[in-house]
N, C-alpha and C positions, 0 to 999 in steps of 0.2 A: 408355590413360589412364583413371584412376579417375573415375567419374561419379556424381553425386548428382542424382536427379530428384525435384522437388517436384510432387506431383499433387493440387492443390486443385480439381479439375474439378467435384466435386459437394459438397465440404465448405466451400468458401471457406477463409479463413485467419484465425486469431486467434493471439495469442501463446501461449496455453496449448496450442492444438492443435499448433503447430509444435514446441514443446518436447516435448510428450508423444510425438509421432511419432519424434523423435530418440531419446528415452529408450527407446521400444519396441524400438529396434534393438539394445539392450544388455541386460545381465543385471539381475536384480532387485537385486543388490548394488550395481551402478553407479547404478541409479535411487535407491536409498535414500541412498547417499553424496551424490548430487547434491542431493536435497531437504534433507538435513541441513545441507550446506554453505551453501546459499542461505538457509535459514531462520535459521541462526546469524548470517549476514551482515546480513540485512534486519531482524531483530528488534531490532537496535541502534538503528534509526531509526524503527521502528514496533513497539512492544511487543506489539500484538495480531496481528502477522503470523503466518500459519501456512500450511503446504503439506501437502496430502494427495495421495498418488498411489496408483493401484490399476489392476489389469487387470480390465476389465469386458467384458461382452458385450451387444450390442444386436442383437436379431433374429438371434441365433446367431453374430454376428461379433464376435471378440475384438479388443480394442485397449487401449492405455494411456490413462488419464484423469488429468488434473491439476486439483485444486481449490485455490484460494487464498482466504485471508481477510485483509483489511487494514482499517485504520481511519484512516490518515494520508494527507493530501493535501499537495501541494507546489506552489510557484510554479515557472514554467518554468525560471528560472535555477537553482533548487534542484535540479530534476531533472537538468539538465546537470552540475551540480557533483557530485551524488551518483553519477552514472554514471562520471565521471572518477575520483573517490576510491575508490568500491567496485570499479570495474574494476581499479584498481591493487592493491587488497586481494586480488583474485582472480588477480593476476599475469597479466592478459590480455595477449596479444601485441599489437603495434601494429595488425595487420590486424583483430583481434577488437575492440579498443577503438575503432578507426575505424568498424567496423560498428555498434557500439552508439551512438556519437555521431551517425553519419549517420542512424540510425533515429529517434532523438529529434529531430534537426533536421528530418526530414521531417514529423514530427507538429507541431512548433512552427511551422514555416513554413506548413504547411497551415492551422493555426488563424489565423495572422496574415492570410493571404490571405482566408479565409472571413469574418473579422470586420473586414477593411479596416483593420488596424492596422499600424504600422510599427516597433514595438518590443515585445520580450517583456515589458518592464516594465509595459505597460498592457493585457495580455491574460491570460485564464485558460483552463486546459485542461479544467476541470470533470472529467468522468469519466476523462479521460486523465492526470490529475495524481496518481493514487494510487500506493501501494507496488506494486500489481499491475502497473502499467506498468513500474516499475523491475525487478520480477522477470522480466517477459516479455523485456525488452530485455537485461538482464544475463545471465539464464539462457540465452537463445538464443546470445548472443555467447560465453559460457563454453563451451557445447557446441561451437560453431564451432571453438574452440581445442582442446578436449579430444579431439574426434573428428578433428582435422586437416582440416577442410573447406576451408581455404585452399589445399590442394594438389589439390582436386577440381575437375573441370569441373562447373559448376552449371547445371542445366536447370530451367526453370519452365514448366509447362503452364498453359493458361488457367485463370484464377481465377473460380470461381463467386461472384457477389456477392449472390445471392438476389433478393428483390423485396419489394414491399409498402411498408408505412409503419411507422416505429419512433418511439418517444418518446425524445428527448434533453433535455438541460437547458434548451434554448431552446424546446422544444415538439415537435410531431410533424412529421417530415420523411420524404420518400421515400427508399428505399434505391437507391443507396448514400448514406450520410450525407455532408453537405458536406465534412467534413475528409477522409473516405475518397476521395471523388471527386477532390479536389485532389491527393492523393498519387498516385492512379491516373494522372491527367493529367501530373503533373510527372515521374513515373518511367517513363511510357510503358508501364505494365503492361497485359498482354493479359487482358481480362476477358470474362465471359459472364454474362448474366442467368439467374436460376433456380438450381437446379431447383425450389426451393420459395419461397413468399412470406414469407420471413423474412430478417433481416440475416445474411449468412454471412461477409462480409468486414468486419472491424473496422479502424479506423484503425491500431491497433498491428500487426495482421497485415499490412496493406498496407505499413506503414513498414518492417517487418522484411524483407519480400520485396523491397521497393524497394532497401533498403540492400545486399541480397545482390548486386545487379547481375547476376543470372543470365541466361543466354541463353534468350529465349522460344522455345517450340516448341509446335506444335499436337498433336503425337503423340509417344509415347515413341520415342526414336531407337533405332538398332540397338545393343543391348548384351546382355551376359550378366549376369544378376542374381545377386549373391552374398548380399544381405541386404535386408531391408525393415523399415519401421516403420509402424505404423498407430495413429492416435489417434482417440478418440471424445470429443466434447464433452459438456458437462453438460446440454444441452437435449435434449428428446424431441420428435419431430415426428410428427404424424399423417399419415404418408406412407409409400409403399413405398420411398422413397429412404432409404438408410442413409448419412448425411453424415459419413463418415470421411475423414480426410486421410491420404494415403499418401506415404511417401518411399522411393524405390528406390535402392539402392546397387549399382553394377555396374561392369563394365569395357567401355569403348567399343570397338567393332570399328573399328579405325583405318585400314583400307585406304582407305576413302573417308570424306569428311565428308558429313553430311546436313543439309539445311536446308529449311525450309518455304517454299513458293512458292504463288502464286495464278496460274492461267492464265485470262486474260480473252479471250473470243471473241465476235465478232459478224460477221454476213454483211451485205454491202452490194452493191447492184446499180445504184445511181444516183449514184456518187461519181466525179468525174474524177481523172485522174492527178496534177494539180497539188495537189489537196487531200490526196491520199494521200502525196505527197512531202513536203508541208509537215508533215503529222502525224508522219511518220517522223523528220524533223529535230527537231521540237518535243520529242518524247518522249525522244530520245537526248540532246539538248542539256540538258534539265532533269534528266537522269539518273534518270528515273522507271521505266525498264524494264530488265530484265536481257536481254531478247531480244524482238524484234518481227518477225513474219512476215506477209507478205501473199501469199495463195495463191489462184490462179485456181480458180474453182469454178462450178457451175451452181446458181442459186438457184431459188426458186419461179417457176412459170410459164415454166420453161425459159430464164430470163434469165442471161446470163453475168454473173458478179460476182466479188467478192473475199471470201475468208475472212481477217479480220484477227485475228491471235492475238498477244497480249502476255503475256509472262512477267514477273511483278512480285513484289517482296517484299510480304508481307501488309500492311505499314504503308502501302504506296502504292496498294493496290487501289482504294480509293474515289476517290482523285484521278485515277487513270488512267481509271477508268470514266467519271467526269465529263467528261474530255477527249474520250474516244471518242464519247460521246453528243452533246456540243456540236459537235464538228468534223465528224462524219460524218452527223449527223442520224438515227442509228439509234435505234430505239425500245426496244432492250434489249441487254444484254451478259450473256453466260453467265459464271458464276463457278465455276471448278473448282479447289477446294483440292487441293494436291498436295505432294509432296516431291521433291527431286532429290539425287542423289549427285554430289559434286564432289570434286576433288582439291585439296590445298593448293597455293597458288600464291604467287609473290612477283615483284615487279618490280625488276629490277636495272638500274643505269646502266652502259653500256659506252662507253668512249672509243675512237674509231676514227680512222683517217686516210683521207681521201678527197681525191685530187688534191693531196696534200701538205699538206692542212689538217686540223687536229684538229676532230672533231665529237663530240657526245654523243648517244646514243640510249638509249631505254628498251626492255628486253627482258622479256617476261612468260614466266616459267618455271613449269611444273607438275610436281608430284612425287607419287609413291606411296611413302610412307616416305622413304627417302633416294635413291630412283631417279628420275633426271630423265626425265620422260615426254614433255614438250613444251617447245618453245622458239620463241617468236614475237616478231619485232620489231614494235613499235608502228607501226601503219600511218601515223599522223599524222607520225611522224618520217621515214618513207620519203617521204611526200608532200612534207614540208617540204624535204628534201634534194634531191628531184627538181626542184622549182621553183628552188631555190638554184643547183644545178649545171646546170640546163637539160638534164636527161637524162630518159629514160623511167623509170617505176617499176620495170620489169624490170631495167634496167641498174643502178639504184641498189641494188636488193635484192641483186643478184649481187655488187656491189662490197662491200656491207656484210658479206655472208656470207663472202666471201674474206678480208676484213680480220679478222673475228672468228676464223676458222680459224687465221690466222697468230698471233693472240694466244694460242690454246690450244696 
C-alpha cells in the first residue's frame, strides 16, 4: 500500500509548511501552476492577495518556502461559505472538500469553546479569519486531490508544539495557544513540547492535521521511500535546530502491520494473590491492556515477588500506570516505548449445530496477505456453551471443531 508520512517532530505544523512540503515533492512547473491557480482564485475576494514560492536553504539544508500576503478578513460563516464555493471552483472531490470543511470546523469549534460561545454568529476568529487561512485550507485540500492522497495510508508522527509565550489578539498566552490546544484535545493529536521556545504548531496547522485523520505513530514504520518533500518556514531561530517539516512517500512492507505500544513494568513483593487477581480482571474488563503478564521473580533482599508487565496502547499508558500504582502500592512503573508486528485479523460469526440445536460463535482469524495463519474460537463462546450444555470445555471445543469441519 502507498503511504504518506507527515513528520513534524521538530518543525511543528502550519498551513504554509504543509503546503510547501507537498509542493517540494513535485516539479518547479507544478509549484508555479499551483501558486498561479490559487492566486487567481483568491485575488477575486482579496485584491491584495499574493503568493511567493521559492527553494531556499537554511544552514545548508534546502527546502521549499511559501510566503503569502493578504489584507481581507472574514466572519466565520463567510469562511465556510468561501471554502464551499471556491472548493467547487477548484473541482474538489467530495473527500477533499470534506477535508477542507472539517479543517475550518475544527478552527471554528475551537474558538467557540475557548470563548465560551454557542454560535458562530457571535464570535470572531481574529488572526484565523484572513485570506491566508483560506489559502492554507483550500491549497492543502487541492493538493490532497491533485496528488491522490485519498488513496494513501496516512501516518502522522508526533507534532512539536514549541514552547514559551506568544502574543495573540487577546494578549500574551503560553504555547500552545488556547485554540490550538482545543484542537489537539478534540482530535486526540499526539504532540510533544519543544524543541525551541517558540510557537511551532498553529491552529490552522493543527486543524489540517486533525482533518486528515491520519494514523498516529511514534516512529517511521517499515517502508521503502520513493519520494519526499521538505519545507522551511519564514522564521529564523537562534538554535542548532533546523525546523523543517518533512513528508515521506513510500510503499508499506505489508507482510506485517506495525503499531506503537507501551510496555509498563513494576516489581512487587508484598501483594497477595487476591489483589493480583482483581487487578487482572479490572484491566481486562475495562479493555485497558492488550496483554498482561504476572511473572514469578526474586526482588531485592532475596524476596520472592512478581514482575507485573502490561502491554498497552500509548493513549492508555497514563491510566494504566495510575491503576498499577493505586492497586499495587508500588512506588514506580517503568515505561518502555516499543513497537510490535501484528497480522491483520478479523472476527467472523459461524453458525453451528450442537445436540440438534443451532448456536452462533465468534471465530478470530489471522492472515498474512490472503493466507489464513490462525483460527481461534472465542473462549467466552466455548465457556457459554459448556455451561449451557453442561459439558467440559474440552468436549465443547471438540464438538465445535467437528461441526466447523463439516461446514467446510
